[in-house]
N, C-alpha and C positions, 0 to 999 in steps of 0.2 A: 837731509834736513829733518828735524823732529817736528811732527805735527803737534801743535799746542791748541787746546780748545780756546775758543774766542773768549770765554769767561776768564781764563787765566791771563790772557793778554790785557783784558780790560781791568782786572784787579791790579796787575803790575803797573799799568799806566795811571790808574787812580791813586795808587800808593805813591808813585813818583810825583804826581801832580800835587798831592797833599803835602809831601815833604818839601817841595819847592815853595808852595804857598806859605807854609809855616816858616820856612827859612826867611821869607821876606819880612817877618816880624822881628827877627833877631837883631838886625842892625839898628833898628829904631829903639830897641830896648837897651842898647849899649850907650845911648846918648844920656847924659845926666847921670843920676844915681840909679843903677838898675836894681830891681827887686830880684834878689838872687834866686829865690824859689821859682819864680816864673821863668827866669832866664834858663835855669837848669831844666825845667819842664819842657820848654819849647825846643831847646837844643836836643834833648832826649827824643822828642817827637820827630824831629828832622832826621836824626841818625837812624832811629828805628824804621821810619817810613821808607827812607831811601835804601836801607839794608834789606827790608822786606820786599821792596819792589825788585831789587836785584835778585833776591832768592827766588821769588815767584817767577820772574822772567827766565831764570836759568833752570827752573824745575828742581830746586834743592828741597830736601825733606825738612830742613830746619826752618824754612820760611814760615810755616804755621806758628812756630814758637815765637818768632820775631813779631808776627802780626799780633799775637796775644800780648806781647810786651808793649807794643805800640798802643793797643787799647788801654792797657793799664796806665801808661804814661798820659794818654789823653784824659782818662777819667780822673787821675790824680791831679793833673793841672787844673781841670775845671773845678774840682772840689777845693783845691787851694784858693783859686780865684773867688769862689763863693763863700766858703765857710771860714777861711783863715784871713783873707785880705778884704773880703766884703766888696769886691769890684763888681760882681754880678749877683743877681738875685739867687737866694738859696735854692729855690725850687727849680729854677732854670738850670743851675749848675748840676743839681742832682739828676734832672732829666737827661741832660747831655751825657753825664757820666754813665748812667744806666744804658742809654742808647749806644754809646761807644762800646761798652762791654758786650752787649747783645750782638751788635754788628760784627765785632771782632770774633766772637765765638762762632758765628755763622760762617764767616770767611775761613777761619781756621779749620772748622769741620770740613768744609768743601775742599780746602787744600790737602788735608789729610786723606780725604777720599780719593783725590786725584793722584797724589804721590804715593799712596799706599801707607800702611801702618809703619810706625817708627821701629817697633820691636820686631826682631826677626825670630 
């Protein structure tokens, strides 16, 4: 059995939990006339979060890249909600987008440190 640091297990569980949480929004968005940009954003978040959770859990080197992609999807979805659709306040959307990118980069840096550099 491979010993995994507790932080990696927590990151994998948090990513899987986030993916399942966001997946709960998707069925409700399919009722009526869905906003295509939001639907795509949420589906991408679900796919990226669950893929990243699997990659972190299995100790894959590509997991950090998927975590960054998840952060980009979260930030883009919030910016679309705020600036394009006007569903949420601009400043709140911008704050969440920046926060998502910062947290993403911290997690990706930690994963790269744990799994080693990508370039041999």
